[in-house]
N, CA and C atoms of all chains as a GROMACS GRO file, in nm:
protein
  615
    1MET      N    1   3.599 -13.121   3.113
    1MET     CA    2   3.599 -13.193   2.985
    1MET      C    3   3.725 -13.278   2.971
    2ASN      N    4   3.841 -13.209   2.993
    2ASN     CA    5   3.967 -13.280   2.977
    2ASN      C    6   3.987 -13.386   3.085
    3GLN      N    7   3.942 -13.350   3.209
    3GLN     CA    8   3.953 -13.448   3.318
    3GLN      C    9   3.867 -13.571   3.292
    4LEU      N   10   3.749 -13.549   3.232
    4LEU     CA   11   3.661 -13.662   3.199
    4LEU      C   12   3.727 -13.753   3.096
    5LEU      N   13   3.794 -13.691   2.997
    5LEU     CA   14   3.863 -13.772   2.896
    5LEU      C   15   3.974 -13.854   2.959
    6TYR      N   16   4.048 -13.791   3.055
    6TYR     CA   17   4.153 -13.868   3.122
    6TYR      C   18   4.094 -13.983   3.203
    7PHE      N   19   3.975 -13.958   3.264
    7PHE     CA   20   3.910 -14.067   3.339
    7PHE      C   21   3.876 -14.184   3.248
    8PHE      N   22   3.821 -14.152   3.127
    8PHE     CA   23   3.789 -14.259   3.032
    8PHE      C   24   3.915 -14.334   2.988
    9LEU      N   25   4.024 -14.258   2.968
    9LEU     CA   26   4.150 -14.322   2.926
    9LEU      C   27   4.199 -14.420   3.032
   10TYR      N   28   4.196 -14.376   3.160
   10TYR     CA   29   4.244 -14.466   3.266
   10TYR      C   30   4.152 -14.585   3.282
   11ALA      N   31   4.020 -14.566   3.262
   11ALA     CA   32   3.928 -14.679   3.270
   11ALA      C   33   3.960 -14.783   3.163
   12GLN      N   34   3.989 -14.734   3.041
   12GLN     CA   35   4.020 -14.825   2.932
   12GLN      C   36   4.150 -14.900   2.958
   13ILE      N   37   4.249 -14.829   3.016
   13ILE     CA   38   4.376 -14.896   3.048
   13ILE      C   39   4.354 -15.000   3.157
   14ALA      N   40   4.266 -14.971   3.253
   14ALA     CA   41   4.239 -15.068   3.359
   14ALA      C   42   4.174 -15.193   3.302
   15LEU      N   43   4.090 -15.176   3.196
   15LEU     CA   44   4.029 -15.294   3.135
   15LEU      C   45   4.133 -15.382   3.069
   16CYS      N   46   4.244 -15.322   3.021
   16CYS     CA   47   4.350 -15.402   2.960
   16CYS      C   48   4.411 -15.498   3.061
   17PHE      N   49   4.413 -15.457   3.190
   17PHE     CA   50   4.470 -15.546   3.291
   17PHE      C   51   4.383 -15.669   3.313
   18PHE      N   52   4.250 -15.656   3.291
   18PHE     CA   53   4.163 -15.774   3.296
   18PHE      C   54   4.210 -15.877   3.194
   19CYS      N   55   4.240 -15.827   3.071
   19CYS     CA   56   4.286 -15.918   2.966
   19CYS      C   57   4.421 -15.978   3.002
   20LEU      N   58   4.508 -15.897   3.065
   20LEU     CA   59   4.639 -15.950   3.104
   20LEU      C   60   4.624 -16.061   3.207
   21TYR      N   61   4.526 -16.046   3.297
   21TYR     CA   62   4.500 -16.153   3.395
   21TYR      C   63   4.462 -16.282   3.323
   22ARG      N   64   4.377 -16.269   3.219
   22ARG     CA   65   4.335 -16.388   3.146
   22ARG      C   66   4.451 -16.448   3.068
   23ILE      N   67   4.542 -16.362   3.016
   23ILE     CA   68   4.657 -16.415   2.943
   23ILE      C   69   4.749 -16.491   3.037
   24ILE      N   70   4.770 -16.438   3.158
   24ILE     CA   71   4.864 -16.501   3.251
   24ILE      C   72   4.804 -16.627   3.312
   25ARG      N   73   4.678 -16.621   3.358
   25ARG     CA   74   4.620 -16.729   3.435
   25ARG      C   75   4.538 -16.828   3.354
   26GLY      N   76   4.525 -16.809   3.220
   26GLY     CA   77   4.434 -16.894   3.145
   26GLY      C   78   4.466 -17.041   3.157
   27PRO      N   79   4.366 -17.127   3.182
   27PRO     CA   80   4.397 -17.270   3.202
   27PRO      C   81   4.447 -17.336   3.074
   28THR      N   82   4.388 -17.303   2.960
   28THR     CA   83   4.430 -17.366   2.834
   28THR      C   84   4.495 -17.262   2.744
   29ILE      N   85   4.548 -17.310   2.630
   29ILE     CA   86   4.616 -17.217   2.539
   29ILE      C   87   4.516 -17.129   2.466
   30ALA      N   88   4.393 -17.179   2.445
   30ALA     CA   89   4.293 -17.100   2.374
   30ALA      C   90   4.250 -16.979   2.458
   31ASP      N   91   4.249 -16.995   2.591
   31ASP     CA   92   4.216 -16.882   2.678
   31ASP      C   93   4.314 -16.768   2.660
   32ARG      N   94   4.442 -16.803   2.650
   32ARG     CA   95   4.544 -16.699   2.634
   32ARG      C   96   4.526 -16.627   2.501
   33MET      N   97   4.489 -16.704   2.397
   33MET     CA   98   4.472 -16.638   2.267
   33MET      C   99   4.349 -16.552   2.262
   34VAL      N  100   4.243 -16.590   2.335
   34VAL     CA  101   4.125 -16.503   2.346
   34VAL      C  102   4.163 -16.372   2.414
   35GLY      N  103   4.247 -16.383   2.519
   35GLY     CA  104   4.293 -16.261   2.587
   35GLY      C  105   4.370 -16.170   2.494
   36ILE      N  106   4.458 -16.228   2.410
   36ILE     CA  107   4.537 -16.146   2.319
   36ILE      C  108   4.447 -16.078   2.216
   37ASP      N  109   4.346 -16.151   2.168
   37ASP     CA  110   4.254 -16.097   2.068
   37ASP      C  111   4.178 -15.977   2.124
   38ILE      N  112   4.123 -15.993   2.245
   38ILE     CA  113   4.045 -15.885   2.306
   38ILE      C  114   4.135 -15.765   2.339
   39PHE      N  115   4.260 -15.795   2.381
   39PHE     CA  116   4.356 -15.688   2.409
   39PHE      C  117   4.380 -15.601   2.286
   40GLY      N  118   4.393 -15.668   2.169
   40GLY     CA  119   4.416 -15.594   2.045
   40GLY      C  120   4.300 -15.503   2.010
   41ILE      N  121   4.177 -15.543   2.043
   41ILE     CA  122   4.063 -15.455   2.013
   41ILE      C  123   4.059 -15.338   2.110
   42LEU      N  124   4.095 -15.364   2.239
   42LEU     CA  125   4.088 -15.257   2.339
   42LEU      C  126   4.189 -15.146   2.310
   43VAL      N  127   4.304 -15.182   2.252
   43VAL     CA  128   4.408 -15.083   2.225
   43VAL      C  129   4.359 -14.978   2.125
   44VAL      N  130   4.270 -15.020   2.031
   44VAL     CA  131   4.216 -14.925   1.934
   44VAL      C  132   4.136 -14.815   2.005
   45GLY      N  133   4.060 -14.854   2.106
   45GLY     CA  134   3.986 -14.754   2.183
   45GLY      C  135   4.080 -14.660   2.256
   46ILE      N  136   4.191 -14.712   2.311
   46ILE     CA  137   4.290 -14.627   2.378
   46ILE      C  138   4.348 -14.528   2.279
   47CYS      N  139   4.382 -14.575   2.157
   47CYS     CA  140   4.438 -14.485   2.055
   47CYS      C  141   4.339 -14.375   2.019
   48ALA      N  142   4.209 -14.410   2.011
   48ALA     CA  143   4.109 -14.308   1.977
   48ALA      C  144   4.101 -14.201   2.083
   49ILE      N  145   4.100 -14.241   2.212
   49ILE     CA  146   4.088 -14.142   2.320
   49ILE      C  147   4.214 -14.055   2.327
   50ILE      N  148   4.332 -14.116   2.305
   50ILE     CA  149   4.455 -14.035   2.309
   50ILE      C  150   4.456 -13.934   2.195
   51SER      N  151   4.403 -13.974   2.078
   51SER     CA  152   4.402 -13.879   1.966
   51SER      C  153   4.307 -13.762   1.994
   52VAL      N  154   4.202 -13.782   2.076
   52VAL     CA  155   4.118 -13.668   2.114
   52VAL      C  156   4.193 -13.577   2.212
   53ILE      N  157   4.264 -13.638   2.308
   53ILE     CA  158   4.330 -13.557   2.411
   53ILE      C  159   4.443 -13.474   2.351
   54THR      N  160   4.528 -13.536   2.270
   54THR     CA  161   4.642 -13.464   2.218
   54THR      C  162   4.612 -13.390   2.088
   55ASN      N  163   4.493 -13.417   2.026
   55ASN     CA  164   4.450 -13.349   1.903
   55ASN      C  165   4.546 -13.374   1.786
   56ARG      N  166   4.602 -13.494   1.779
   56ARG     CA  167   4.689 -13.532   1.668
   56ARG      C  168   4.626 -13.648   1.595
   57THR      N  169   4.648 -13.656   1.463
   57THR     CA  170   4.576 -13.755   1.384
   57THR      C  171   4.653 -13.886   1.367
   58PHE      N  172   4.787 -13.881   1.381
   58PHE     CA  173   4.862 -14.001   1.343
   58PHE      C  174   4.843 -14.115   1.440
   59ILE      N  175   4.787 -14.086   1.561
   59ILE     CA  176   4.769 -14.193   1.659
   59ILE      C  177   4.659 -14.288   1.613
   60LEU      N  178   4.559 -14.236   1.540
   60LEU     CA  179   4.456 -14.326   1.485
   60LEU      C  180   4.515 -14.420   1.380
   61ASP      N  181   4.619 -14.374   1.308
   61ASP     CA  182   4.685 -14.463   1.212
   61ASP      C  183   4.746 -14.583   1.283
   62ILE      N  184   4.803 -14.557   1.402
   62ILE     CA  185   4.858 -14.668   1.480
   62ILE      C  186   4.747 -14.767   1.514
   63GLY      N  187   4.628 -14.716   1.548
   63GLY     CA  188   4.516 -14.804   1.579
   63GLY      C  189   4.476 -14.890   1.461
   64ILE      N  190   4.468 -14.829   1.341
   64ILE     CA  191   4.428 -14.906   1.222
   64ILE      C  192   4.531 -15.015   1.192
   65ALA      N  193   4.661 -14.980   1.204
   65ALA     CA  194   4.764 -15.081   1.180
   65ALA      C  195   4.755 -15.193   1.282
   66TRP      N  196   4.720 -15.156   1.407
   66TRP     CA  197   4.710 -15.257   1.513
   66TRP      C  198   4.596 -15.354   1.486
   67ILE      N  199   4.484 -15.304   1.430
   67ILE     CA  200   4.372 -15.393   1.394
   67ILE      C  201   4.419 -15.500   1.296
   68ILE      N  202   4.489 -15.456   1.190
   68ILE     CA  203   4.529 -15.551   1.086
   68ILE      C  204   4.629 -15.652   1.141
   69LEU      N  205   4.726 -15.604   1.222
   69LEU     CA  206   4.828 -15.696   1.274
   69LEU      C  207   4.766 -15.798   1.368
   70SER      N  208   4.672 -15.755   1.454
   70SER     CA  209   4.613 -15.851   1.548
   70SER      C  210   4.525 -15.950   1.472
   71PHE      N  211   4.463 -15.906   1.360
   71PHE     CA  212   4.383 -15.998   1.277
   71PHE      C  213   4.471 -16.108   1.219
   72ILE      N  214   4.586 -16.068   1.160
   72ILE     CA  215   4.674 -16.168   1.100
   72ILE      C  216   4.730 -16.262   1.205
   73GLY      N  217   4.769 -16.206   1.320
   73GLY     CA  218   4.824 -16.289   1.426
   73GLY      C  219   4.725 -16.390   1.479
   74THR      N  220   4.600 -16.347   1.499
   74THR     CA  221   4.499 -16.440   1.550
   74THR      C  222   4.467 -16.549   1.450
   75LEU      N  223   4.461 -16.512   1.320
   75LEU     CA  224   4.433 -16.615   1.218
   75LEU      C  225   4.545 -16.719   1.213
   76THR      N  226   4.670 -16.672   1.224
   76THR     CA  227   4.782 -16.766   1.220
   76THR      C  228   4.778 -16.863   1.338
   77LEU      N  229   4.754 -16.809   1.459
   77LEU     CA  230   4.750 -16.895   1.576
   77LEU      C  231   4.630 -16.989   1.572
   78ALA      N  232   4.518 -16.944   1.511
   78ALA     CA  233   4.401 -17.032   1.500
   78ALA      C  234   4.431 -17.149   1.407
   79LYS      N  235   4.508 -17.124   1.300
   79LYS     CA  236   4.547 -17.234   1.212
   79LYS      C  237   4.637 -17.332   1.283
   80TYR      N  238   4.726 -17.279   1.369
   80TYR     CA  239   4.812 -17.368   1.447
   80TYR      C  240   4.729 -17.454   1.541
   81LEU      N  241   4.625 -17.395   1.603
   81LEU     CA  242   4.541 -17.473   1.694
   81LEU      C  243   4.463 -17.579   1.618
   82GLY      N  244   4.418 -17.548   1.495
   82GLY     CA  245   4.340 -17.644   1.419
   82GLY      C  246   4.422 -17.760   1.368
   83GLY      N  247   4.553 -17.756   1.382
   83GLY     CA  248   4.638 -17.866   1.342
   83GLY      C  249   4.672 -17.867   1.195
   84LYS      N  250   4.666 -17.750   1.128
   84LYS     CA  251   4.700 -17.746   0.986
   84LYS      C  252   4.833 -17.674   0.967
   85LYS      N  253   4.896 -17.702   0.853
   85LYS     CA  254   5.016 -17.626   0.818
   85LYS      C  255   4.975 -17.488   0.768
   86LEU      N  256   5.069 -17.396   0.766
   86LEU     CA  257   5.035 -17.258   0.733
   86LEU      C  258   5.007 -17.238   0.585
   87ASN      N  259   5.049 -17.330   0.496
   87ASN     CA  260   5.025 -17.309   0.354
   87ASN      C  261   4.903 -17.384   0.304
   88GLU      N  262   4.825 -17.447   0.391
   88GLU     CA  263   4.708 -17.522   0.348
   88GLU      C  264   4.589 -17.428   0.327
   89MET      N  265   2.594 -12.905   2.171
   89MET     CA  266   2.508 -13.023   2.150
   89MET      C  267   2.590 -13.145   2.109
   90SER      N  268   2.685 -13.124   2.015
   90SER     CA  269   2.765 -13.238   1.972
   90SER      C  270   2.855 -13.287   2.083
   91LYS      N  271   2.891 -13.194   2.177
   91LYS     CA  272   2.974 -13.235   2.291
   91LYS      C  273   2.899 -13.333   2.380
   92ILE      N  274   2.768 -13.308   2.401
   92ILE     CA  275   2.690 -13.397   2.488
   92ILE      C  276   2.678 -13.536   2.426
   93ILE      N  277   2.650 -13.540   2.293
   93ILE     CA  278   2.639 -13.670   2.226
   93ILE      C  279   2.774 -13.743   2.229
   94PHE      N  280   2.883 -13.664   2.217
   94PHE     CA  281   3.018 -13.722   2.225
   94PHE      C  282   3.041 -13.790   2.358
   95ILE      N  283   3.005 -13.720   2.468
   95ILE     CA  284   3.026 -13.779   2.601
   95ILE      C  285   2.938 -13.902   2.620
   96ILE      N  286   2.812 -13.896   2.572
   96ILE     CA  287   2.720 -14.009   2.592
   96ILE      C  288   2.771 -14.132   2.516
   97LEU      N  289   2.812 -14.113   2.388
   97LEU     CA  290   2.860 -14.227   2.311
   97LEU      C  291   2.988 -14.286   2.370
   98LEU      N  292   3.074 -14.196   2.421
   98LEU     CA  293   3.200 -14.244   2.480
   98LEU      C  294   3.173 -14.327   2.605
   99SER      N  295   3.079 -14.281   2.691
   99SER     CA  296   3.053 -14.358   2.812
   99SER      C  297   2.980 -14.488   2.781
  100ILE      N  298   2.895 -14.489   2.676
  100ILE     CA  299   2.833 -14.616   2.635
  100ILE      C  300   2.941 -14.716   2.591
  101GLY      N  301   3.040 -14.666   2.516
  101GLY     CA  302   3.148 -14.754   2.472
  101GLY      C  303   3.227 -14.812   2.586
  102ILE      N  304   3.261 -14.726   2.686
  102ILE     CA  305   3.338 -14.776   2.800
  102ILE      C  306   3.257 -14.878   2.880
  103LEU      N  307   3.124 -14.853   2.891
  103LEU     CA  308   3.040 -14.947   2.966
  103LEU      C  309   3.036 -15.083   2.896
  104PHE      N  310   3.020 -15.082   2.762
  104PHE     CA  311   3.019 -15.210   2.690
  104PHE      C  312   3.152 -15.283   2.707
  105ASN      N  313   3.263 -15.207   2.703
  105ASN     CA  314   3.394 -15.270   2.723
  105ASN      C  315   3.403 -15.332   2.861
  106LEU      N  316   3.349 -15.261   2.962
  106LEU     CA  317   3.353 -15.313   3.099
  106LEU      C  318   3.276 -15.444   3.110
  107PHE      N  319   3.154 -15.448   3.049
  107PHE     CA  320   3.075 -15.572   3.059
  107PHE      C  321   3.144 -15.688   2.988
  108GLY      N  322   3.204 -15.657   2.871
  108GLY     CA  323   3.275 -15.763   2.800
  108GLY      C  324   3.391 -15.818   2.879
  109CYS      N  325   3.467 -15.728   2.947
  109CYS     CA  326   3.583 -15.775   3.021
  109CYS      C  327   3.542 -15.849   3.147
  110ILE      N  328   3.429 -15.810   3.208
  110ILE     CA  329   3.380 -15.887   3.323
  110ILE      C  330   3.342 -16.028   3.279
  111GLY      N  331   3.279 -16.038   3.161
  111GLY     CA  332   3.248 -16.170   3.107
  111GLY      C  333   3.373 -16.251   3.080
  112LEU      N  334   3.479 -16.182   3.033
  112LEU     CA  335   3.606 -16.252   3.008
  112LEU      C  336   3.665 -16.308   3.137
  113LEU      N  337   3.642 -16.239   3.249
  113LEU     CA  338   3.697 -16.289   3.374
  113LEU      C  339   3.613 -16.400   3.435
  114ARG      N  340   3.480 -16.389   3.429
  114ARG     CA  341   3.398 -16.470   3.518
  114ARG      C  342   3.336 -16.594   3.454
  115LEU      N  343   3.326 -16.601   3.321
  115LEU     CA  344   3.253 -16.713   3.261
  115LEU      C  345   3.337 -16.842   3.265
  116PRO      N  346   3.272 -16.960   3.260
  116PRO     CA  347   3.343 -17.083   3.294
  116PRO      C  348   3.439 -17.140   3.189
  117ASP      N  349   3.407 -17.137   3.057
  117ASP     CA  350   3.498 -17.202   2.962
  117ASP      C  351   3.527 -17.111   2.844
  118VAL      N  352   3.610 -17.159   2.750
  118VAL     CA  353   3.664 -17.075   2.643
  118VAL      C  354   3.554 -17.018   2.555
  119TYR      N  355   3.457 -17.104   2.521
  119TYR     CA  356   3.354 -17.065   2.424
  119TYR      C  357   3.267 -16.953   2.481
  120ASN      N  358   3.228 -16.966   2.609
  120ASN     CA  359   3.148 -16.861   2.672
  120ASN      C  360   3.227 -16.732   2.682
  121ARG      N  361   3.356 -16.743   2.719
  121ARG     CA  362   3.438 -16.623   2.733
  121ARG      C  363   3.448 -16.550   2.601
  122LEU      N  364   3.474 -16.623   2.492
  122LEU     CA  365   3.492 -16.555   2.364
  122LEU      C  366   3.362 -16.492   2.317
  123GLN      N  367   3.249 -16.563   2.333
  123GLN     CA  368   3.126 -16.505   2.278
  123GLN      C  369   3.081 -16.386   2.361
  124SER      N  370   3.116 -16.381   2.489
  124SER     CA  371   3.084 -16.262   2.566
  124SER      C  372   3.174 -16.146   2.526
  125ALA      N  373   3.306 -16.174   2.525
  125ALA     CA  374   3.402 -16.064   2.516
  125ALA      C  375   3.407 -16.005   2.376
  126THR      N  376   3.406 -16.089   2.272
  126THR     CA  377   3.432 -16.031   2.140
  126THR      C  378   3.315 -15.944   2.093
  127LYS      N  379   3.191 -15.983   2.127
  127LYS     CA  380   3.078 -15.900   2.083
  127LYS      C  381   3.076 -15.768   2.157
  128CYS      N  382   3.087 -15.773   2.290
  128CYS     CA  383   3.076 -15.650   2.368
  128CYS      C  384   3.190 -15.555   2.338
  129VAL      N  385   3.313 -15.606   2.328
  129VAL     CA  386   3.427 -15.517   2.311
  129VAL      C  387   3.429 -15.457   2.170
  130THR      N  388   3.387 -15.535   2.069
  130THR     CA  389   3.380 -15.479   1.934
  130THR      C  390   3.279 -15.366   1.927
  131LEU      N  391   3.161 -15.388   1.986
  131LEU     CA  392   3.058 -15.283   1.984
  131LEU      C  393   3.104 -15.161   2.062
  132GLY      N  394   3.174 -15.183   2.174
  132GLY     CA  395   3.219 -15.070   2.256
  132GLY      C  396   3.322 -14.986   2.183
  133CYS      N  397   3.419 -15.050   2.119
  133CYS     CA  398   3.522 -14.972   2.050
  133CYS      C  399   3.464 -14.903   1.927
  134CYS      N  400   3.365 -14.966   1.859
  134CYS     CA  401   3.301 -14.897   1.747
  134CYS      C  402   3.223 -14.777   1.796
  135SER      N  403   3.166 -14.784   1.916
  135SER     CA  404   3.094 -14.669   1.971
  135SER      C  405   3.190 -14.556   2.003
  136ILE      N  406   3.310 -14.590   2.054
  136ILE     CA  407   3.410 -14.486   2.082
  136ILE      C  408   3.452 -14.417   1.953
  137LEU      N  409   3.475 -14.496   1.846
  137LEU     CA  410   3.516 -14.435   1.719
  137LEU      C  411   3.402 -14.352   1.659
  138LEU      N  412   3.276 -14.397   1.678
  138LEU     CA  413   3.161 -14.320   1.629
  138LEU      C  414   3.150 -14.186   1.699
  139SER      N  415   3.186 -14.184   1.829
  139SER     CA  416   3.182 -14.057   1.902
  139SER      C  417   3.283 -13.958   1.844
  140LEU      N  418   3.397 -14.007   1.795
  140LEU     CA  419   3.494 -13.918   1.731
  140LEU      C  420   3.437 -13.855   1.604
  141ILE      N  421   3.360 -13.935   1.526
  141ILE     CA  422   3.299 -13.879   1.405
  141ILE      C  423   3.199 -13.770   1.442
  142VAL      N  424   3.119 -13.795   1.550
  142VAL     CA  425   3.020 -13.696   1.591
  142VAL      C  426   3.088 -13.566   1.635
  143TYR      N  427   3.201 -13.579   1.708
  143TYR     CA  428   3.265 -13.462   1.766
  143TYR      C  429   3.340 -13.380   1.662
  144TYR      N  430   3.409 -13.446   1.569
  144TYR     CA  431   3.496 -13.372   1.477
  144TYR      C  432   3.433 -13.348   1.341
  145GLY      N  433   3.325 -13.420   1.303
  145GLY     CA  434   3.271 -13.405   1.169
  145GLY      C  435   3.366 -13.467   1.068
  146PHE      N  436   3.363 -13.417   0.944
  146PHE     CA  437   3.451 -13.475   0.842
  146PHE      C  438   3.585 -13.406   0.843
  147ASN      N  439   3.654 -13.424   0.954
  147ASN     CA  440   3.789 -13.374   0.975
  147ASN      C  441   3.886 -13.485   0.934
  148GLU      N  442   4.015 -13.465   0.959
  148GLU     CA  443   4.109 -13.575   0.936
  148GLU      C  444   4.082 -13.690   1.032
  149ILE      N  445   4.061 -13.655   1.160
  149ILE     CA  446   4.036 -13.759   1.261
  149ILE      C  447   3.905 -13.831   1.230
  150GLY      N  448   3.800 -13.757   1.190
  150GLY     CA  449   3.670 -13.817   1.164
  150GLY      C  450   3.673 -13.917   1.051
  151VAL      N  451   3.744 -13.882   0.942
  151VAL     CA  452   3.749 -13.973   0.827
  151VAL      C  453   3.827 -14.099   0.862
  152LYS      N  454   3.935 -14.080   0.940
  152LYS     CA  455   4.012 -14.199   0.979
  152LYS      C  456   3.931 -14.291   1.068
  153ALA      N  457   3.851 -14.232   1.158
  153ALA     CA  458   3.764 -14.316   1.241
  153ALA      C  459   3.659 -14.386   1.157
  154LEU      N  460   3.607 -14.315   1.054
  154LEU     CA  461   3.509 -14.376   0.963
  154LEU      C  462   3.569 -14.494   0.888
  155ILE      N  463   3.698 -14.487   0.854
  155ILE     CA  464   3.763 -14.602   0.789
  155ILE      C  465   3.781 -14.715   0.889
  156ALA      N  466   3.813 -14.681   1.014
  156ALA     CA  467   3.848 -14.785   1.111
  156ALA      C  468   3.727 -14.867   1.154
  157ILE      N  469   3.604 -14.810   1.149
  157ILE     CA  470   3.488 -14.883   1.202
  157ILE      C  471   3.457 -15.011   1.123
  158PRO      N  472   3.437 -15.008   0.989
  158PRO     CA  473   3.409 -15.135   0.920
  158PRO      C  474   3.525 -15.234   0.925
  159LEU      N  475   3.648 -15.180   0.927
  159LEU     CA  476   3.765 -15.267   0.940
  159LEU      C  477   3.759 -15.346   1.070
  160LEU      N  478   3.727 -15.276   1.180
  160LEU     CA  479   3.719 -15.341   1.311
  160LEU      C  480   3.606 -15.444   1.314
  161PHE      N  481   3.490 -15.407   1.256
  161PHE     CA  482   3.377 -15.499   1.257
  161PHE      C  483   3.410 -15.630   1.187
  162PHE      N  484   3.461 -15.620   1.062
  162PHE     CA  485   3.482 -15.742   0.985
  162PHE      C  486   3.596 -15.826   1.042
  163THR      N  487   3.710 -15.762   1.072
  163THR     CA  488   3.827 -15.843   1.111
  163THR      C  489   3.805 -15.910   1.245
  164SER      N  490   3.745 -15.842   1.343
  164SER     CA  491   3.737 -15.903   1.476
  164SER      C  492   3.639 -16.021   1.475
  165THR      N  493   3.529 -16.010   1.398
  165THR     CA  494   3.435 -16.122   1.397
  165THR      C  495   3.493 -16.243   1.325
  166VAL      N  496   3.563 -16.219   1.214
  166VAL     CA  497   3.622 -16.331   1.140
  166VAL      C  498   3.730 -16.399   1.224
  167ALA      N  499   3.811 -16.318   1.295
  167ALA     CA  500   3.917 -16.374   1.378
  167ALA      C  501   3.859 -16.457   1.491
  168ALA      N  502   3.749 -16.410   1.551
  168ALA     CA  503   3.688 -16.486   1.661
  168ALA      C  504   3.633 -16.619   1.611
  169HIS      N  505   3.571 -16.618   1.492
  169HIS     CA  506   3.517 -16.742   1.437
  169HIS      C  507   3.629 -16.844   1.411
  170ALA      N  508   3.738 -16.798   1.348
  170ALA     CA  509   3.848 -16.890   1.319
  170ALA      C  510   3.910 -16.944   1.447
  171LEU      N  511   3.923 -16.856   1.548
  171LEU     CA  512   3.985 -16.896   1.674
  171LEU      C  513   3.903 -17.003   1.745
  172ILE      N  514   3.770 -16.988   1.747
  172ILE     CA  515   3.689 -17.082   1.823
  172ILE      C  516   3.679 -17.214   1.748
  173ARG      N  517   3.683 -17.211   1.613
  173ARG     CA  518   3.682 -17.334   1.535
  173ARG      C  519   3.812 -17.411   1.557
  174GLY      N  520   3.923 -17.339   1.558
  174GLY     CA  521   4.051 -17.404   1.583
  174GLY      C  522   4.059 -17.464   1.721
  175SER      N  523   4.005 -17.394   1.821
  175SER     CA  524   4.015 -17.448   1.957
  175SER      C  525   3.922 -17.568   1.974
  176TYR      N  526   3.812 -17.576   1.895
  176TYR     CA  527   3.730 -17.697   1.903
  176TYR      C  528   3.804 -17.817   1.844
  177PHE      N  529   3.872 -17.794   1.730
  177PHE     CA  530   3.947 -17.906   1.669
  177PHE      C  531   4.068 -17.944   1.752
  178PHE      N  532   4.120 -17.851   1.832
  178PHE     CA  533   4.234 -17.881   1.920
  178PHE      C  534   4.193 -17.976   2.031
  179GLY      N  535   4.060 -17.981   2.060
  179GLY     CA  536   4.013 -18.077   2.158
  179GLY      C  537   3.989 -18.021   2.296
  180ILE      N  538   3.956 -17.893   2.304
  180ILE     CA  539   3.926 -17.834   2.434
  180ILE      C  540   3.781 -17.863   2.471
  181LYS      N  541   3.761 -17.918   2.591
  181LYS     CA  542   3.628 -17.961   2.632
  181LYS      C  543   3.539 -17.842   2.668
  182LEU      N  544   3.407 -17.866   2.659
  182LEU     CA  545   3.312 -17.766   2.706
  182LEU      C  546   3.310 -17.766   2.859
  183GLY      N  547   3.247 -17.662   2.917
  183GLY     CA  548   3.242 -17.653   3.062
  183GLY      C  549   3.152 -17.757   3.124
  184ASP      N  550   3.153 -17.764   3.257
  184ASP     CA  551   3.077 -17.867   3.327
  184ASP      C  552   2.927 -17.846   3.314
  185LYS      N  553   2.884 -17.719   3.309
  185LYS     CA  554   2.740 -17.693   3.314
  185LYS      C  555   2.673 -17.696   3.177
  186SER      N  556   2.750 -17.708   3.068
  186SER     CA  557   2.688 -17.703   2.936
  186SER      C  558   2.616 -17.833   2.907
  187VAL      N  559   2.500 -17.825   2.838
  187VAL     CA  560   2.414 -17.943   2.826
  187VAL      C  561   2.416 -18.003   2.687
  188LYS      N  562   2.446 -17.925   2.581
  188LYS     CA  563   2.431 -17.978   2.446
  188LYS      C  564   2.547 -17.935   2.359
  189ASP      N  565   2.589 -18.025   2.266
  189ASP     CA  566   2.701 -17.996   2.178
  189ASP      C  567   2.657 -18.022   2.035
  190ASP      N  568   2.608 -17.916   1.968
  190ASP     CA  569   2.554 -17.935   1.834
  190ASP      C  570   2.662 -17.948   1.728
  191TYR      N  571   2.782 -17.901   1.758
  191TYR     CA  572   2.885 -17.893   1.654
  191TYR      C  573   2.959 -18.024   1.637
  192LYS      N  574   2.929 -18.124   1.724
  192LYS     CA  575   3.010 -18.246   1.728
  192LYS      C  576   3.006 -18.323   1.596
  193GLU      N  577   2.884 -18.339   1.538
  193GLU     CA  578   2.871 -18.418   1.414
  193GLU      C  579   2.943 -18.349   1.299
  194VAL      N  580   2.928 -18.218   1.290
  194VAL     CA  581   2.993 -18.143   1.182
  194VAL      C  582   3.144 -18.155   1.193
  195ALA      N  583   3.196 -18.148   1.315
  195ALA     CA  584   3.340 -18.155   1.334
  195ALA      C  585   3.393 -18.292   1.299
  196GLU      N  586   3.318 -18.398   1.337
  196GLU     CA  587   3.365 -18.533   1.304
  196GLU      C  588   3.363 -18.557   1.155
  197ALA      N  589   3.259 -18.506   1.085
  197ALA     CA  590   3.252 -18.521   0.940
  197ALA      C  591   3.371 -18.451   0.874
  198ALA      N  592   3.404 -18.332   0.923
  198ALA     CA  593   3.518 -18.258   0.864
  198ALA      C  594   3.648 -18.333   0.889
  199LYS      N  595   3.662 -18.394   1.007
  199LYS     CA  596   3.785 -18.465   1.039
  199LYS      C  597   3.801 -18.588   0.950
  200ASN      N  598   3.689 -18.661   0.927
  200ASN     CA  599   3.696 -18.779   0.840
  200ASN      C  600   3.734 -18.739   0.698
  201LYS      N  601   3.681 -18.627   0.652
  201LYS     CA  602   3.712 -18.579   0.517
  201LYS      C  603   3.862 -18.551   0.505
  202ASP      N  604   3.917 -18.492   0.609
  202ASP     CA  605   4.061 -18.460   0.607
  202ASP      C  606   4.146 -18.586   0.606
  203SER      N  607   4.103 -18.687   0.685
  203SER     CA  608   4.187 -18.806   0.698
  203SER      C  609   4.182 -18.890   0.571
  204LYS      N  610   4.069 -18.881   0.494
  204LYS     CA  611   4.060 -18.956   0.369
  204LYS      C  612   4.158 -18.905   0.265
  205LYS      N  613   4.180 -18.774   0.265
  205LYS     CA  614   4.275 -18.718   0.171
  205LYS      C  615   4.415 -18.768   0.206
   0.00000   0.00000   0.00000
């Protein structure tokens, strides 16, 4: 049971490296931001699996905070790409 | 019994994440990459959080996962929409194999409206 959970954890961490490849090698700036967005969603899954393994609840709080922060960051960068000022 | 459903939901989530990330690597342009990755990865992570609810019931962990699911659904879809709209206005071209661009007229109308102000 525990070994299976560790296998899922390592699989999820390996998927994060796919996103890192896209962040590093992306041809345009939008590719890099897509990579950052997907990375932020994958981290929530990692937090969920770690909270099952260690049986502690505060790690899910980190996941919830990470969702909100990545949402705000992506919206800000999308406004920058659209060519608008931040107060419009 | 709940342990078996927990394992099944967890492996479904990891599989969806894997398909989304393969799409992120292999598809030709930004729009295809985003529409593949954001849908699959959102559904996969929601499946992982749902498995926590099944395994723990209405525990502390279960309720927190129940809060996180709608938050993840709404924020990730809205962020993806804003991101792809911004990258279209930034002027990133579609891939070589794409045949039709339906958004062009709407984007030009919006640009004219902005320049008139």
